[in-house]
N, C-alpha and C positions, 0 to 999 in steps of 0.2 A: 486387608479388610479395614473398613472404616465405618463407624456407626454415625448416622446423621439423624438428628431429631427432625420430625415432621409434625408441625403444630397446626391443628385445625381450629377454625373459629366459626362462630355463628353469625357471620355477616360483617364483622369488623376486622377482617384479616388485613385490609389495606392500612388501616390506622395502626394496627399492631406492627406490621412490616416497617412502616416509616418510624414508629417509636423505637423499635429495636435497632434500626439503621442508625438513628441518632445516638442512642445509648452506647452502642458498641463501635461507633465510627465505621460502619460497614458500607458495603456496596451491594445494591440490588443488581444481581447479574442476570435474572430473568423474571418476567412477570407476564403471566398469561391469564386471560379472562374467560369465563364460561361462554360469553358471546362469540369469542374467536375460535371456540372448539367445535368439533362436529356433534357434541352432545346437545340434545334438545333441552332448552331451559326457558323458564318464564322471563318476562320483561324485567322483573325485579332482580333476577339472578344474573342476567347477561353481563353486568358491569362488575360482578363479584370476581374474586381471584380463584381460579381453578388450580393454579400452581405458581409458586414463586420461590426464588432462591436468594438468600441473603448471605454474603460472605464477609467475614471479618477475621483478619489474620489467617490462621490455618483452619478456621472454623466455618461450618456451613449449617444454616438452619433453613428448612423448607417450610413454607407457610401457605395455607389455602383456607378458603371458606368451605364449610361443609356443603354437601350437595343439597339441593332443594328437597325438603321433606325429611332430611336426615340430620336433625339437630345433634350436636356433640355435647356430651356431658362435660361440664367444666370441673376441673380438679381431678382427683383420682390418685392412682398409685404410682405416678411417675413424677419425678422432680428433675429439672435440668440442673446439673452440678457444674459449677464453674471453678476451675482451679486457677488462681491468680497469683502470679509471681511478684507483683508489685502491690504492696499493701495500700498505698495511696490510691492507685487505680481501682482496687477492689472497693474501697470506701466510696469512691465517686460513682462507680457503676451501680453498686448496691443502692445508694441513695437515689439515683435516677430511676432505677427499676421500681423502687418502693413508692415513688410519687403516685398517688392515687390508688395505691394498693395497700397491703397490710404486712408489716414486719411480724413474722411469727417467732423469730429468735434474733435479737439484735446481734450485730457483729461483736464477738467477745473471744478472749483467749480461752482455749479448751484444754482439757487434761491430756489430749494426745499431741500437744505441741503445735497447735495451729490456731489461727484466728478464724472463726467460723460463724456464719449467720444464715438465716433462711427468711424468705419472703414469698408472698403471693402478689404478683403484679396486678395492675388494674384490669387485665384481661382474664384473670383467674389462673394464670400459669405459675406453677410453683418453681422456685429457684433456691439453690443452695450455693453458698460461696465459701471457699476454703483457701487460706493462705498459710503455707507451712512456715512457721517461725523457726529460727535457728535455736536449737536446744543447747544448753551449756554442755560442753564436752563433746559436741558433735562436729565442731569446726575442724577442718583439716588444713594444716599449714603447708601441705605439699608433700611430695615424695621424700622419704627419709627423715622426716622431722618428728 
């Protein structure tokens, strides 16, 4: 089983899709528009994204524009949490996603032994970043040592 986030936008899904593609160095593996689907849609909706898939590493995010007349509430009770193994990479991606958005908690060392930060990107999507730091006394030197 695998959980895949599906993010809906109110007309700017294509801009968000390309933004995330650049930030995460991903690949758009599918992009379908309302006008290419059997659904009836108005002229303004035909070129909007009905479904897309962005892959980066072992990760997948699905993105679409909301259906005509069904505006999505921005924000809410879900945050996308990114566990990053390379602290420099985390700082880079965090900074890129924060551009035009708002940092709600800067990246900083936390009591649980990680560097952690939160932001809301320019599309209103909430993100959390975590990098587990090595705690003193937790390093293993190998078997039998």
